[in-house]
C-alpha positions as CSV (number, residue, x, y, z in Angstrom):
1,M,-0.5,45.9,32.1
2,R,2.3,43.3,32.7
3,G,1.2,41.0,29.8
4,V,1.5,37.2,30.3
5,E,4.2,35.5,32.5
6,V,4.8,31.8,32.2
7,H,6.4,29.9,35.0
8,R,7.6,26.2,34.3
9,I,7.5,24.2,37.6
10,R,9.3,20.9,37.5
11,L,7.7,18.4,39.7
12,G,10.2,15.5,39.4
13,F,10.2,14.4,35.7
14,V,7.1,16.2,34.7
15,N,6.1,19.9,34.2
16,A,3.3,22.0,35.6
17,Y,2.9,25.5,34.3
18,V,1.6,28.6,36.0
19,V,0.5,31.3,33.6
20,R,-0.1,34.7,35.2
21,G,-1.8,37.6,33.4
22,D,-3.7,40.8,34.3
23,G,-6.9,38.8,34.8
24,G,-5.4,36.2,37.2
25,C,-3.7,32.8,36.9
26,I,-4.2,29.5,35.2
27,L,-2.5,26.3,36.3
28,V,-1.7,23.7,33.5
29,D,-1.5,20.2,34.9
30,A,-1.2,19.0,38.5
31,G,1.7,16.5,38.8
32,M,1.9,13.2,40.5
33,P,-0.1,12.3,43.7
34,G,1.5,13.9,46.8
35,R,3.3,16.7,45.0
36,H,0.8,19.4,45.9
37,K,2.7,20.8,48.8
38,E,5.7,21.2,46.5
39,L,3.6,23.0,43.9
40,A,2.1,25.2,46.6
41,G,5.6,26.1,47.8
42,H,6.6,27.2,44.3
43,L,3.4,29.5,44.1
44,E,4.5,31.0,47.4
45,L,8.0,31.7,46.1
46,L,6.5,33.3,43.1
47,G,4.3,35.5,45.3
48,I,1.2,34.0,43.7
49,S,-1.8,33.6,46.0
50,P,-4.0,30.4,45.5
51,D,-7.1,32.6,45.3
52,S,-5.8,34.3,42.1
53,F,-6.4,31.2,40.0
54,S,-9.3,31.2,37.6
55,L,-8.8,27.8,36.0
56,I,-6.9,24.5,36.1
57,V,-6.3,23.0,32.7
58,L,-5.7,19.3,32.6
59,T,-4.0,18.3,29.3
60,H,-4.8,14.6,29.8
61,G,-5.5,12.1,32.5
62,H,-2.3,10.1,33.0
63,L,-1.0,9.7,36.5
64,D,2.0,12.1,36.3
65,H,-0.3,15.0,35.1
66,A,-3.6,14.2,36.9
67,G,-2.5,12.5,40.0
68,G,-2.4,15.7,42.1
69,L,-5.6,17.2,40.8
70,S,-7.9,16.7,43.7
71,E,-5.4,18.4,46.1
72,M,-4.9,21.3,43.7
73,K,-8.5,21.8,43.1
74,R,-9.0,22.1,46.9
75,L,-6.1,24.5,47.2
76,L,-7.0,26.8,44.3
77,N,-10.7,26.4,44.6
78,C,-11.4,27.0,40.9
79,P,-12.9,25.1,37.9
80,V,-11.1,22.3,36.1
81,A,-11.1,21.9,32.3
82,V,-10.4,18.5,30.8
83,G,-11.0,16.7,27.5
84,E,-14.4,15.2,27.2
85,D,-13.0,11.7,26.7
86,E,-11.0,12.0,29.9
87,R,-13.7,13.3,32.2
88,R,-15.6,10.1,33.2
89,S,-12.5,8.1,34.3
90,L,-11.1,11.0,36.3
91,E,-14.4,11.6,38.1
92,K,-14.3,7.9,39.0
93,G,-10.7,8.3,40.2
94,T,-9.5,5.8,37.7
95,I,-6.2,6.3,35.8
96,S,-5.3,3.9,33.1
97,V,-1.9,2.7,31.9
98,P,-0.6,4.6,28.9
99,V,-0.5,2.9,25.6
100,G,3.0,2.3,24.2
101,A,3.9,3.7,20.7
102,T,7.5,2.9,20.6
103,A,9.6,-0.1,21.6
104,L,10.6,1.6,24.9
105,G,7.0,2.7,25.4
106,R,5.6,-0.7,25.0
107,A,8.1,-2.2,27.4
108,A,7.3,0.4,30.0
109,A,3.5,0.0,29.5
110,F,4.0,-3.8,30.0
111,A,6.0,-3.2,33.2
112,M,3.3,-0.9,34.5
113,R,0.6,-3.4,33.9
114,V,2.6,-6.1,35.7
115,I,3.3,-3.9,38.6
116,G,-0.3,-2.9,39.2
117,G,-2.1,-1.8,36.1
118,E,-4.9,0.7,36.5
119,R,-4.4,3.1,39.3
120,K,-6.9,4.6,41.7
121,V,-6.7,8.3,42.9
122,E,-9.2,10.4,44.7
123,P,-12.2,11.1,42.4
124,T,-12.5,14.8,41.4
125,E,-15.6,16.6,40.1
126,L,-14.7,18.3,36.9
127,D,-16.3,21.4,35.7
128,L,-15.6,21.9,32.0
129,S,-15.2,19.2,29.3
130,I,-13.6,20.1,25.9
131,S,-14.7,18.3,22.8
132,D,-13.7,20.9,20.3
133,E,-12.6,24.3,21.4
134,M,-13.3,26.8,24.2
135,R,-12.2,30.4,24.5
136,L,-10.4,31.6,27.7
137,D,-11.8,35.2,27.8
138,D,-14.1,34.3,30.8
139,F,-11.0,33.3,32.7
140,G,-9.0,36.4,32.1
141,F,-6.8,35.3,29.1
142,K,-6.8,35.8,25.4
143,G,-6.6,32.2,24.0
144,R,-8.4,28.9,23.8
145,L,-8.4,25.3,24.7
146,I,-8.5,22.9,21.7
147,S,-8.8,19.1,21.3
148,T,-5.4,17.6,20.3
149,P,-5.9,13.8,20.4
150,G,-3.2,11.3,19.8
151,H,-1.3,10.8,23.1
152,T,-4.7,10.0,24.5
153,K,-8.1,10.3,22.8
154,G,-9.1,13.3,25.1
155,S,-5.8,15.2,25.2
156,I,-6.3,18.9,24.9
157,S,-3.8,21.9,24.5
158,M,-4.0,25.5,25.6
159,L,-3.1,28.1,23.0
160,L,-2.5,31.7,24.1
161,E,-2.6,34.7,21.7
162,S,0.9,35.6,23.1
163,G,2.3,32.5,21.3
164,E,2.6,29.8,23.8
165,A,1.2,26.3,23.2
166,F,0.8,24.1,26.3
167,V,0.5,20.7,24.8
168,G,1.0,18.1,27.5
169,D,2.5,15.0,26.1
170,L,1.7,15.6,22.5
171,V,5.5,16.2,22.1
172,T,8.5,15.8,24.4
173,N,11.9,17.5,24.9
174,Y,13.9,15.5,27.4
175,I,16.6,13.8,25.2
176,P,19.9,15.6,25.1
177,F,22.3,16.4,22.3
178,G,19.9,18.2,20.2
179,I,17.7,15.0,19.5
180,G,15.0,16.1,22.0
181,P,12.7,18.8,20.6
182,A,9.5,17.3,19.1
183,V,10.5,13.7,19.5
184,P,7.2,11.8,19.6
185,P,6.3,10.5,23.0
186,P,6.9,6.8,23.9
187,F,3.2,6.6,24.6
188,A,0.3,7.3,22.2
189,E,-3.1,5.8,21.7
190,D,-3.1,6.8,18.1
191,V,0.0,8.0,16.3
192,R,-1.7,9.2,13.2
193,A,-4.0,11.4,15.3
194,L,-1.0,12.6,17.2
195,Y,0.7,13.8,14.0
196,R,-2.6,15.5,12.9
197,S,-2.6,17.3,16.2
198,W,1.1,18.5,15.5
199,M,-0.2,20.0,12.4
200,T,-3.0,21.6,14.3
201,I,-0.4,23.3,16.6
202,L,1.7,24.4,13.5
203,N,-1.4,26.0,12.0
204,S,-2.4,27.7,15.2
205,G,0.0,30.6,15.1
206,A,2.0,29.3,18.1
207,T,5.6,30.4,18.4
208,T,6.7,28.4,21.5
209,V,5.9,24.8,22.5
210,M,5.5,24.2,26.2
211,P,5.8,20.3,26.6
212,G,4.7,18.2,29.7
213,H,8.3,16.8,29.9
214,G,11.5,18.7,29.2
215,Y,12.2,22.3,28.2
216,P,10.0,24.7,26.1
217,F,11.2,25.0,22.4
218,G,10.5,27.1,19.3
219,V,7.7,25.9,16.9
220,D,10.2,25.6,14.1
221,A,11.6,22.5,15.7
222,L,8.1,21.0,15.6
223,R,7.7,21.9,12.0
224,K,11.0,20.3,11.1
225,A,10.2,17.1,13.0
226,Y,6.8,16.9,11.3
227,L,8.3,17.2,7.8
228,K,10.9,14.5,8.8
229,R,8.4,12.0,10.1
230,V,5.3,12.4,8.1
231,P,5.6,11.7,4.3
232,L,4.6,14.5,2.0
233,V,1.4,13.8,-0.1
234,P,2.4,13.7,-3.8
235,T,0.9,16.7,-5.7
236,P,-1.6,15.6,-8.4
237,A,-0.3,15.9,-11.9
């Protein structure tokens, strides 16, 4: 029994995660289009065979997380789990421009629309869609997939009983000088829903947040950021 091993794989500016346990492996997110050979090379360096994977978890359907999905599904030959509200567009091979939530995010979203707007990728048949919660026991892990909307309507997170929360772009950690952990992402379809999803993670028993961009960090940083950004509700007299 070796327990759970988590490997963060940097594919340019975005993370993919390989989670290895006694029952096999799970891949979280698939990177940009064309990065599958790089990801496969990392698996080889780690001594992980493609046929050891039981599941691919896609936290959401943006290009930097889902662009390489079709290639990785062919390589790993395992089911893909995605949020119910992301499924239809990915099966059509359509990836939309993110919605800006900050001044920087709105400017970037505008630039993306000017450059080309909606992107087309290879359509991928998806196997499992998550609307609420799904246990991972059948895939060799103690944990669950849950709906965590906000960044996108269909965003999901993977929570392991060993304490890791793989949250995609629910939070980020790429700004230096101690500002980074739990800074809200520049893109979010619903900021209020995003903060509610932060609370879901805080109440989940997670100890470590594994973001889609930047380094993992302790859940206390998320709690501190939540209390700083979300006004406390006055206690009734």
